[in-house]
C-alpha positions in Angstrom: -3.3 10.0 17.3 -0.5 7.6 18.7 0.0 8.0 22.5 3.6 8.5 23.2 4.1 5.8 25.0 3.6 3.8 22.1 5.4 5.1 19.3 8.2 3.4 19.5 5.9 0.0 18.6 3.8 1.8 16.0 7.1 2.7 14.3 8.7 -0.5 14.3 5.2 -1.8 12.8 5.4 0.7 10.2 9.1 0.3 9.2 8.6 -3.9 9.3 5.5 -3.4 6.9 7.1 -0.7 4.8 10.1 -2.9 4.2 8.3 -5.9 3.3 5.7 -4.1 1.2 8.4 -3.8 -1.4 9.4 -6.9 -1.8 6.0 -8.4 -1.7 5.3 -5.7 -4.4 8.3 -6.2 -6.4 7.0 -10.5 -6.6 3.7 -9.3 -7.4 4.7 -7.3 -10.2 7.2 -10.3 -11.3 4.4 -12.8 -11.4 1.9 -10.6 -13.0 4.9 -9.8 -15.8 5.1 -13.7 -16.1 1.5 -13.9 -17.2 0.9 -10.7 -19.0 4.0 -9.5 -19.9 5.8 -6.2 -18.8 3.6 -3.9 -20.5 0.4 -5.5 -19.0 2.0 -5.9 -15.7 2.3 -2.2 -15.4 -1.2 -1.5 -16.8 -2.7 -4.1 -14.3 -0.6 -2.2 -11.5 -1.6 0.8 -12.0 -5.4 -0.4 -12.3 -5.0 -2.1 -9.3 -3.6 1.0 -7.2 -6.1 3.1 -9.0 -8.8 1.1 -7.5 -7.4 0.7 -4.3 -7.0 4.6 -3.5 -10.7 5.1 -5.1 -11.8 2.2 -2.7 -10.0 4.0 0.4 -11.5 7.2 -0.6 -15.0 6.0 -0.9 -14.9 3.9 2.5 -12.5 5.8 4.7 -13.8 9.1 4.6 -12.9 9.4 8.2 -9.4 9.8 6.9 -10.3 13.0 5.7 -10.7 15.1 8.9 -7.5 14.0 10.8 -6.0 16.6 12.6 -2.1 16.5 12.1 
């Protein structure tokens, strides 16, 4: 939960990383496609994303009990 006085800072931090993350993802996929080809890069990206979700599900169990 974000305190009211910090919400603007948290939102700006979120917005910067969401914008930059998209471009970093494009860079990653372009580099992977150069070495693995487009189908290989897509499969690699899907496997990497699935692994990240599984790791977060295993090691960040406290995220499941956050009250919104």
